[in-house]
DSSP file (Angstrom, degrees, kcal/mol; ACC not computed):
  #  RESIDUE AA STRUCTURE BP1 BP2  ACC     N-H-->O    O-->H-N    N-H-->O    O-->H-N    TCO  KAPPA ALPHA  PHI   PSI    X-CA   Y-CA   Z-CA
    1    1 A M              0   0    0      0, 0.0     2,-0.4     0, 0.0    30,-0.2   0.000 360.0 360.0 360.0 132.8  104.9   90.7  101.7
    2    2 A V  E     -A   30   0A   0     28,-1.8    28,-2.0     2,-0.0     2,-0.4  -0.882 360.0-170.5-107.2 136.7  107.5   92.4   99.5
    3    3 A E  E     +A   29   0A   0     -2,-0.4    26,-0.2    26,-0.2    24,-0.0  -0.993   7.6 179.4-132.8 129.7  110.9   93.2  100.8
    4    4 A K  E     -A   28   0A   0     24,-3.0    24,-3.5    -2,-0.4     2,-0.1  -0.993  27.1-127.2-128.5 124.8  113.6   95.4   99.2
    5    5 A P  E     -A   27   0A   0      0, 0.0    22,-0.2     0, 0.0     3,-0.0  -0.455  23.7-155.0 -69.3 143.1  117.0   96.0  100.8
    6    6 A L        -     0   0    0     20,-2.5    20,-0.4    -2,-0.1     3,-0.1  -0.742  33.1 -80.0-109.6 161.9  118.0   99.7  101.0
    7    7 A P        -     0   0    0      0, 0.0    19,-0.1     0, 0.0    -1,-0.1  -0.297  56.0 -98.4 -60.4 146.7  121.6  101.0  101.2
    8    8 A A        -     0   0    0     17,-0.1     2,-0.5     1,-0.1    17,-0.2  -0.390  34.6-136.4 -65.1 142.6  123.1  100.9  104.7
    9    9 A V  E     -B   24   0A   0     15,-1.7    15,-2.8    -3,-0.1     2,-0.6  -0.880  11.1-143.4-104.0 131.6  123.0  104.1  106.6
   10   10 A C  E     -B   23   0A   0     -2,-0.5     2,-0.5    13,-0.2    13,-0.2  -0.850  13.6-169.2 -99.9 123.5  126.1  105.2  108.5
   11   11 A L  E     -B   22   0A   0     11,-2.9    11,-2.3    -2,-0.6     2,-0.5  -0.943  12.5-145.6-109.2 128.6  125.6  106.8  111.9
   12   12 A R  E     +B   21   0A   0     -2,-0.5     2,-0.3     9,-0.2     9,-0.2  -0.834  21.7 175.8 -98.6 127.9  128.6  108.5  113.5
   13   13 A Q  E     -B   20   0A   0      7,-2.3     7,-2.5    -2,-0.5    -2,-0.0  -0.908  27.0-133.7-125.5 154.6  128.9  108.4  117.2
   14   14 A R        +     0   0    0     -2,-0.3     5,-0.2     5,-0.2     3,-0.1  -0.813  27.8 177.9-113.0  91.9  131.7  109.6  119.5
   15   15 A P    >   -     0   0    0      0, 0.0     3,-1.8     0, 0.0     2,-0.1  -0.395  51.4 -68.7 -79.4 168.9  132.6  107.0  122.1
   16   16 A P  T 3  S+     0   0    0      0, 0.0     3,-0.0     0, 0.0     0, 0.0  -0.388 122.5  15.1 -57.2 126.0  135.4  107.6  124.6
   17   17 A G  T 3  S-     0   0    0     -2,-0.1     2,-0.3    -3,-0.1    -3,-0.0   0.543 127.4 -18.2  90.6   7.5  138.7  107.6  122.7
   18   18 A G  S <  S-     0   0    0     -3,-1.8     2,-0.4     2,-0.0    -1,-0.1  -0.991  82.8 -48.7 159.6-166.6  137.5  107.9  119.1
   19   19 A V        -     0   0    0     -2,-0.3     2,-0.5    -5,-0.2    -5,-0.2  -0.883  36.2-163.0-108.3 133.8  134.7  107.6  116.5
   20   20 A L  E     -B   13   0A   0     -7,-2.5    -7,-2.3    -2,-0.4     2,-0.5  -0.974   7.8-155.2-115.1 125.8  132.5  104.6  116.2
   21   21 A E  E     -BC  12  84A   0     63,-2.0    63,-3.4    -2,-0.5     2,-0.5  -0.857   6.5-164.3-101.0 134.4  130.6  104.1  113.0
   22   22 A T  E     -BC  11  83A   0    -11,-2.3   -11,-2.9    -2,-0.5     2,-0.6  -0.976   6.7-152.0-119.3 128.8  127.4  102.1  113.0
   23   23 A F  E     -BC  10  82A   0     59,-1.7    59,-2.1    -2,-0.5     2,-0.6  -0.888   9.6-151.0-102.5 124.2  125.8  100.8  109.8
   24   24 A M  E     -BC   9  81A   0    -15,-2.8   -15,-1.7    -2,-0.6     2,-0.7  -0.839   7.2-143.5 -98.2 120.9  122.1  100.3  110.0
   25   25 A N  E     -     0   0A   0     55,-2.0    54,-3.0    -2,-0.6    55,-0.4  -0.754  28.0-177.0 -84.5 115.7  120.7   97.6  107.7
   26   26 A T  E     - C   0  78A   0     -2,-0.7   -20,-2.5   -20,-0.4     2,-0.3  -0.849  12.5-168.7-117.8 151.6  117.3   98.8  106.4
   27   27 A H  E     -AC   5  77A   0     50,-2.5    50,-2.7    -2,-0.3     2,-0.5  -0.990  19.0-135.5-136.0 145.4  114.7   97.2  104.2
   28   28 A F  E     -AC   4  76A   0    -24,-3.5   -24,-3.0    -2,-0.3     2,-0.3  -0.886  33.3-178.6 -96.1 126.3  111.6   98.5  102.5
   29   29 A I  E     -AC   3  75A   0     46,-2.8    46,-2.7    -2,-0.5     2,-0.4  -0.923  21.9-156.0-128.2 154.3  108.6   96.2  102.9
   30   30 A T  E     +AC   2  74A   0    -28,-2.0   -28,-1.8    -2,-0.3     2,-0.3  -0.998  21.9 177.4-125.2 130.8  105.0   96.1  101.8
   31   31 A A  E     - C   0  73A   0     42,-2.9    42,-3.2    -2,-0.4     2,-0.4  -0.965  25.7-134.3-135.8 150.0  102.5   94.2  103.8
   32   32 A E  E     - C   0  72A   0     -2,-0.3     2,-0.4    40,-0.2    40,-0.2  -0.892  25.8-175.5-101.9 135.2   98.7   93.5  103.8
   33   33 A V  E     - C   0  71A   0     38,-2.3    38,-3.3    -2,-0.4     2,-0.1  -0.972  31.8-101.2-130.5 143.3   96.9   93.8  107.1
   34   34 A D  E     - C   0  70A   0     -2,-0.4     2,-0.5    36,-0.2    36,-0.3  -0.383  36.7-118.3 -63.1 137.4   93.2   93.0  107.8
   35   35 A L        -     0   0    0     34,-2.7     2,-0.3    30,-0.1    -1,-0.1  -0.686  37.6-167.8 -77.5 122.1   91.0   96.1  108.1
   36   36 A L        -     0   0    0     -2,-0.5     6,-0.1     2,-0.1    33,-0.0  -0.826  28.2-132.4-115.5 152.8   89.6   96.2  111.6
   37   37 A A  S    S+     0   0    0     -2,-0.3    -1,-0.1     1,-0.1    -2,-0.0   0.826  92.3  69.1 -71.5 -32.5   86.8   98.4  113.0
   38   38 A C  S  > S-     0   0    0      1,-0.1     4,-2.2    -3,-0.0     3,-0.2  -0.792  71.2-152.8 -93.7 118.0   88.8   99.4  116.1
   39   39 A P  H  > S+     0   0    0      0, 0.0     4,-2.6     0, 0.0     5,-0.2   0.863  95.3  54.6 -57.5 -37.9   91.7  101.8  115.3
   40   40 A E  H  > S+     0   0    0      1,-0.2     4,-2.1     2,-0.2     5,-0.1   0.911 110.4  45.5 -64.1 -41.5   93.7  100.7  118.3
   41   41 A K  H  > S+     0   0    0     -3,-0.2     4,-2.3     2,-0.2    -1,-0.2   0.874 112.6  51.2 -68.8 -36.2   93.5   97.0  117.3
   42   42 A M  H  X S+     0   0    0     -4,-2.2     4,-2.5     2,-0.2    -2,-0.2   0.920 109.3  50.2 -66.2 -43.3   94.4   97.9  113.7
   43   43 A Y  H  X S+     0   0    0     -4,-2.6     4,-2.6     1,-0.2    -2,-0.2   0.923 112.0  48.1 -59.1 -45.3   97.5   99.8  114.9
   44   44 A S  H  X S+     0   0    0     -4,-2.1     4,-2.3     1,-0.2    -1,-0.2   0.886 110.5  51.5 -63.3 -39.4   98.5   96.8  117.0
   45   45 A A  H  X S+     0   0    0     -4,-2.3     4,-2.2     2,-0.2    -2,-0.2   0.908 110.9  47.9 -64.7 -42.0   98.0   94.5  114.1
   46   46 A I  H  X S+     0   0    0     -4,-2.5     4,-2.4     2,-0.2    -2,-0.2   0.947 112.7  48.0 -63.2 -48.8  100.2   96.6  111.8
   47   47 A E  H  X S+     0   0    0     -4,-2.6     4,-2.5     1,-0.2    -2,-0.2   0.889 110.9  52.2 -59.0 -40.1  102.9   96.9  114.4
   48   48 A S  H  X S+     0   0    0     -4,-2.3     4,-1.1     2,-0.2    -1,-0.2   0.916 109.9  47.4 -63.8 -44.8  102.8   93.1  114.9
   49   49 A V  H  < S+     0   0    0     -4,-2.2     4,-0.4     1,-0.2     3,-0.4   0.909 114.7  47.0 -63.3 -42.2  103.2   92.4  111.2
   50   50 A L  H >X S+     0   0    0     -4,-2.4     3,-1.6     1,-0.2     4,-1.1   0.881 104.8  59.3 -69.0 -37.8  106.1   94.8  110.9
   51   51 A Q  H 3< S+     0   0    0     -4,-2.5    -1,-0.2     1,-0.3    -2,-0.2   0.784  96.4  63.6 -61.4 -27.1  107.9   93.5  114.0
   52   52 A Q  T 3< S+     0   0    0     -4,-1.1    -1,-0.3    -3,-0.4    -2,-0.2   0.745 109.0  40.7 -67.3 -22.3  108.0   90.1  112.3
   53   53 A Q  T <4 S-     0   0    0     -3,-1.6     2,-0.3    -4,-0.4    -2,-0.2   0.617 128.5 -70.3-100.8 -16.6  110.2   91.7  109.6
   54   54 A G  S  < S-     0   0    0     -4,-1.1    -1,-0.3    -3,-0.1    25,-0.2  -0.982  72.5 -38.0 156.0-163.3  112.4   93.9  111.7
   55   55 A D  E     -D   78   0A   0     23,-2.6    23,-2.5    -2,-0.3     2,-0.2  -0.858  62.6-128.1 -96.9 111.8  112.3   97.1  113.8
   56   56 A P  E     +D   77   0A   0      0, 0.0    21,-0.3     0, 0.0     3,-0.1  -0.390  27.8 178.9 -66.8 129.4  110.0   99.6  112.1
   57   57 A L  E    S-     0   0A   0     19,-3.3     2,-0.3     1,-0.4    20,-0.2   0.835  73.7 -18.7 -88.2 -44.6  111.5  103.1  111.6
   58   58 A R  E     -D   76   0A   0     18,-1.2    18,-2.3     2,-0.0    -1,-0.4  -0.978  64.0-176.7-157.2 156.0  108.4  104.4  109.9
   59   59 A W  E     -D   75   0A   0     -2,-0.3     2,-0.3    16,-0.2    16,-0.2  -0.985   3.9-167.4-153.4 160.9  105.3  103.1  108.1
   60   60 A A  E     -D   74   0A   0     14,-2.3    14,-2.6    -2,-0.3     2,-0.7  -0.994  29.2-119.4-150.1 143.9  102.3  104.4  106.3
   61   61 A V  E     +D   73   0A   0     -2,-0.3    12,-0.3    12,-0.2     3,-0.1  -0.779  33.1 178.9 -79.6 119.4   99.0  102.9  105.1
   62   62 A T  E     +     0   0A   0     10,-2.8     2,-0.3    -2,-0.7    11,-0.2   0.657  59.1   3.4-102.6 -18.8   99.2  103.5  101.3
   63   63 A S  E     -D   72   0A   0      9,-1.2     9,-2.8     2,-0.0     2,-0.4  -0.985  55.0-144.5-161.6 158.9   95.9  102.0  100.2
   64   64 A V  E     -D   71   0A   0     -2,-0.3     2,-0.9     7,-0.2     7,-0.2  -0.994   5.5-159.1-128.8 124.8   92.7  100.4  101.5
   65   65 A D  E  >> -D   70   0A   0      5,-3.2     5,-1.9    -2,-0.4     4,-1.1  -0.834  12.7-177.2-102.8  93.8   90.9   97.6   99.7
   66   66 A V  T >45S+     0   0    0     -2,-0.9     3,-0.5     1,-0.2    -1,-0.2   0.908  77.8  52.5 -63.8 -46.0   87.4   97.9  101.1
   67   67 A P  T 345S+     0   0    0      0, 0.0    -1,-0.2     0, 0.0    -2,-0.1   0.891 119.5  36.2 -58.4 -37.6   85.9   94.8   99.2
   68   68 A R  T 345S-     0   0    0      2,-0.1    -2,-0.2    -3,-0.1   -33,-0.1   0.563 106.0-129.7 -89.0  -9.1   88.7   92.6  100.5
   69   69 A Q  T <<5 +     0   0    0     -4,-1.1   -34,-2.7    -3,-0.5     2,-0.3   0.931  61.7 134.7  58.1  49.1   88.8   94.4  103.9
   70   70 A K  E   < -CD  34  65A   0     -5,-1.9    -5,-3.2   -36,-0.3     2,-0.4  -0.958  45.7-150.7-129.6 146.6   92.6   94.8  103.6
   71   71 A L  E     -CD  33  64A   0    -38,-3.3   -38,-2.3    -2,-0.3     2,-0.6  -0.888  13.2-141.9-106.9 144.7   95.1   97.6  104.2
   72   72 A V  E     -CD  32  63A   0     -9,-2.8   -10,-2.8    -2,-0.4    -9,-1.2  -0.954  21.6-169.5-106.5 124.6   98.4   97.9  102.3
   73   73 A V  E     -CD  31  61A   0    -42,-3.2   -42,-2.9    -2,-0.6     2,-0.4  -0.942   9.0-162.6-116.9 131.7  101.2   99.2  104.5
   74   74 A E  E     +CD  30  60A   0    -14,-2.6   -14,-2.3    -2,-0.4     2,-0.3  -0.933  22.0 169.1-110.9 139.6  104.6  100.3  103.3
   75   75 A A  E     -CD  29  59A   0    -46,-2.7   -46,-2.8    -2,-0.4     2,-0.5  -0.975  36.6-135.2-148.2 157.7  107.4  100.5  105.9
   76   76 A I  E     -CD  28  58A   0    -18,-2.3   -19,-3.3    -2,-0.3   -18,-1.2  -0.984  33.7-178.0-110.2 123.9  111.1  100.9  106.4
   77   77 A V  E     -CD  27  56A   0    -50,-2.7   -50,-2.5    -2,-0.5     2,-0.3  -0.910  20.8-133.4-122.5 151.3  112.5   98.4  109.0
   78   78 A T  E     -CD  26  55A   0    -23,-2.5   -23,-2.6    -2,-0.3   -52,-0.2  -0.796   6.4-163.1-100.6 147.7  115.9   97.9  110.4
   79   79 A L  E     -     0   0A   0    -54,-3.0     2,-0.2     1,-0.5   -53,-0.1   0.319  62.2 -61.0-110.2   5.4  117.5   94.4  110.7
   80   80 A G  E     -     0   0A   0    -55,-0.4   -55,-2.0   -25,-0.1    -1,-0.5  -0.516  52.7 -91.9 130.6 160.9  120.2   95.2  113.2
   81   81 A N  E     -C   24   0A   0    -57,-0.2   -57,-0.2    -2,-0.2   -59,-0.0  -0.835  21.0-155.3-109.4 146.1  123.2   97.4  113.6
   82   82 A S  E     -C   23   0A   0    -59,-2.1   -59,-1.7    -2,-0.4     2,-0.2  -0.901  15.2-148.8-120.6 100.2  126.8   96.5  112.7
   83   83 A P  E     -C   22   0A   0      0, 0.0     2,-0.5     0, 0.0   -61,-0.2  -0.461   9.4-163.8 -70.1 139.8  129.4   98.6  114.6
   84   84 A V  E     -C   21   0A   0    -63,-3.4   -63,-2.0    -2,-0.2    -2,-0.0  -0.981   4.6-155.8-124.4 117.0  132.6   99.3  112.8
   85   85 A V        -     0   0    0     -2,-0.5   -65,-0.1   -65,-0.2     3,-0.1  -0.832  24.2-120.6 -94.6 123.5  135.5  100.4  115.0
   86   86 A P        -     0   0    0      0, 0.0     2,-0.3     0, 0.0    -1,-0.0  -0.231  32.3 -96.8 -62.0 150.3  138.1  102.4  112.9
   87   87 A N    >   -     0   0    0      1,-0.1     3,-1.2     2,-0.1     0, 0.0  -0.509  25.4-143.6 -67.9 127.9  141.7  101.1  112.8
   88   88 A A  T 3  S+     0   0    0     -2,-0.3    -1,-0.1     1,-0.3     0, 0.0   0.751  98.7  58.5 -66.5 -24.1  143.8  103.0  115.4
   89   89 A D  T 3         0   0    0      1,-0.2    -1,-0.3     0, 0.0    -2,-0.1   0.623 360.0 360.0 -80.7 -13.0  146.8  103.0  113.0
   90   90 A A    <         0   0    0     -3,-1.2    -1,-0.2     0, 0.0    -2,-0.1   0.479 360.0 360.0 -76.7 360.0  144.9  104.9  110.3
């Protein structure tokens, strides 16, 4: 599995009394998953592998190695959010 950190994404939300900025830590990962005959089981296997690395935002099967019976999946996963409350004096 290959993992590359991506720049933090800032989401602006308006809580009562001000602006709260949340920074989302994201990573780009590449994973190999066994090729299965049943699409539902394959989908579950992909989700399971990605959940081990974080919360998947999106993913795609980018290649299929038929002789080895493997899928290559690329995904963006989040590793958690870090709320930042602005200084009231600013």
